C-alpha positions as CSV (number, residue, x, y, z in Angstrom):
1,M,172.8,114.8,111.9
2,I,169.2,116.3,112.1
3,R,168.2,113.4,114.6
4,T,171.3,114.2,116.7
5,L,170.3,117.9,116.8
6,M,166.8,117.1,117.6
7,A,167.7,114.7,120.4
8,S,170.1,117.3,121.8
9,A,167.3,119.7,121.7
10,M,164.9,117.4,123.6
11,V,167.6,116.6,126.2
12,A,168.2,120.4,126.6
13,A,164.4,121.1,126.9
14,T,164.0,118.3,129.5
15,I,167.0,119.8,131.6
16,A,165.6,123.2,131.4
17,G,162.2,121.9,132.4
18,A,163.7,120.2,135.5
19,A,165.5,123.3,136.3
20,R,162.2,125.3,136.1
21,A,160.6,122.6,138.3
22,A,163.0,123.4,141.0
23,E,162.0,127.1,141.0
24,P,159.6,128.4,143.6
25,A,155.9,128.0,142.6
26,A,154.1,131.0,141.2
27,A,151.8,133.1,143.0
28,S,148.2,132.0,143.5
29,M,145.0,133.2,144.9
30,M,144.7,131.9,148.5
31,S,141.6,133.5,149.9
32,V,138.8,136.1,149.1
33,K,137.4,138.2,151.9
34,I,133.8,139.5,151.8
35,G,131.9,141.6,154.2
36,V,128.9,139.8,155.9
37,A,126.4,140.8,158.5
38,D,126.0,137.4,160.2
39,F,128.6,134.7,160.3
40,R,126.2,131.8,160.9
41,K,123.8,132.7,158.1
42,S,126.6,133.3,155.6
43,T,128.5,130.1,156.5
44,D,125.3,128.0,156.2
45,F,124.6,129.5,152.8
46,Y,128.0,128.6,151.3
47,V,128.0,125.2,153.0
48,K,124.5,124.3,151.9
49,Y,124.6,125.6,148.4
50,F,128.3,125.2,147.3
51,G,129.5,122.2,149.4
52,M,131.9,124.3,151.4
53,K,132.7,123.7,155.1
54,E,133.0,125.9,158.1
55,G,136.7,126.8,158.6
56,A,138.9,128.4,161.2
57,K,137.8,131.4,163.1
58,Y,140.9,133.5,162.8
59,N,139.8,136.3,165.1
60,P,136.5,137.9,166.3
61,A,136.2,139.7,163.0
62,E,137.1,136.8,160.5
63,Q,135.5,133.3,159.9
64,A,136.9,131.1,157.1
65,V,134.7,128.9,154.8
66,D,136.7,126.3,153.1
67,W,136.5,123.7,150.4
68,P,136.3,120.1,151.5
69,G,139.3,119.0,149.3
70,P,142.3,120.6,147.7
71,G,142.2,122.1,144.2
72,Q,138.7,123.5,144.3
73,G,139.8,127.2,144.6
74,S,140.3,130.0,147.0
75,N,138.6,129.7,150.4
76,L,136.3,132.6,151.6
77,I,137.0,134.7,154.7
78,L,133.8,136.1,156.0
79,V,134.5,139.5,157.6
80,N,132.2,141.2,160.2
81,D,134.2,143.8,162.0
82,P,132.0,146.1,164.1
83,T,135.1,148.1,164.9
84,G,135.5,149.3,161.4
85,H,139.1,148.4,161.3
86,I,138.6,146.0,158.4
87,K,136.6,148.0,155.8
88,L,134.4,145.4,153.9
89,T,130.8,146.3,153.3
90,P,128.4,143.5,153.2
91,G,126.7,143.2,149.7
92,T,129.6,144.6,147.6
93,A,131.3,141.4,146.5
94,W,130.8,139.4,143.2
95,L,131.6,135.8,143.4
96,M,131.5,133.3,140.5
97,F,131.1,129.6,141.4
98,K,131.4,126.7,138.8
99,V,128.6,124.3,139.7
100,P,127.6,120.8,138.5
101,D,124.0,121.6,138.1
102,A,123.1,125.4,138.0
103,K,119.3,124.9,137.7
104,K,119.2,122.5,140.7
105,T,121.3,124.8,142.8
106,A,119.0,127.8,141.8
107,K,115.8,125.8,142.6
108,A,117.1,124.9,146.0
109,M,117.8,128.5,146.8
110,I,114.3,129.6,145.5
111,D,112.6,126.8,147.6
112,A,114.5,128.1,150.7
113,G,113.0,131.5,150.1
114,F,115.9,133.5,148.6
115,K,114.7,136.4,146.5
116,G,116.4,137.6,143.3
117,V,117.3,134.3,141.8
118,E,117.3,135.1,138.2
119,P,116.2,132.8,135.4
120,P,119.0,130.8,133.7
121,T,120.9,132.2,130.7
122,E,122.0,129.5,128.3
123,M,125.0,130.3,126.1
124,K,124.8,127.4,123.7
125,Q,127.9,128.4,121.8
126,Y,130.0,127.9,125.1
127,Q,127.8,125.0,126.3
128,T,127.2,126.9,129.6
129,I,124.4,128.0,131.8
130,V,124.7,131.0,134.0
131,I,122.3,131.9,136.9
132,M,122.7,135.1,139.1
133,A,121.5,135.3,142.7
134,H,122.5,136.9,145.9
135,D,123.8,135.5,149.2
136,P,122.1,136.6,152.6
137,D,124.2,139.8,152.6
138,G,123.4,140.8,149.0
139,N,126.8,139.8,147.6
140,Q,126.3,139.0,143.9
141,I,126.5,135.1,143.2
142,E,127.1,134.0,139.7
143,M,126.7,130.3,139.2
144,L,128.2,128.8,136.0
145,Q,127.5,125.3,134.8
146,V,129.9,124.0,132.0
147,G,128.4,121.2,129.8
148,P,125.4,119.1,130.8
149,A,124.3,118.9,134.4
150,Q,126.0,116.4,136.5
């Protein structure tokens, strides 16, 4: 009797799961817009240090920077709107990137002359390293390495 009830419960759960699978997908973050002063400098920064790629130019004020493959997170839309219609000020965003080797990425930024790359903070209890820096527009960049460098 108990086995029959358990089997019935498993079948019901499976059917309920299948019904949920047919429901529309939940909402997700598609893009993040940040203010920039120079599309080329900003695009080059995100391509060189985070492996992104130049994306579509949606209009004169918006340029995408995309991940090369699916599942890496939201893309960035760089905004430079001299008309003031889109009110995004360069240097006011805070972006967090998960990186395979935070120290290597920070060293590359320092070697390229970026100022304000902070020393790493190791949080051993979480097995993480965090390094703070800024992009060419002054937007805060937080680089998080989880586990050993890859």
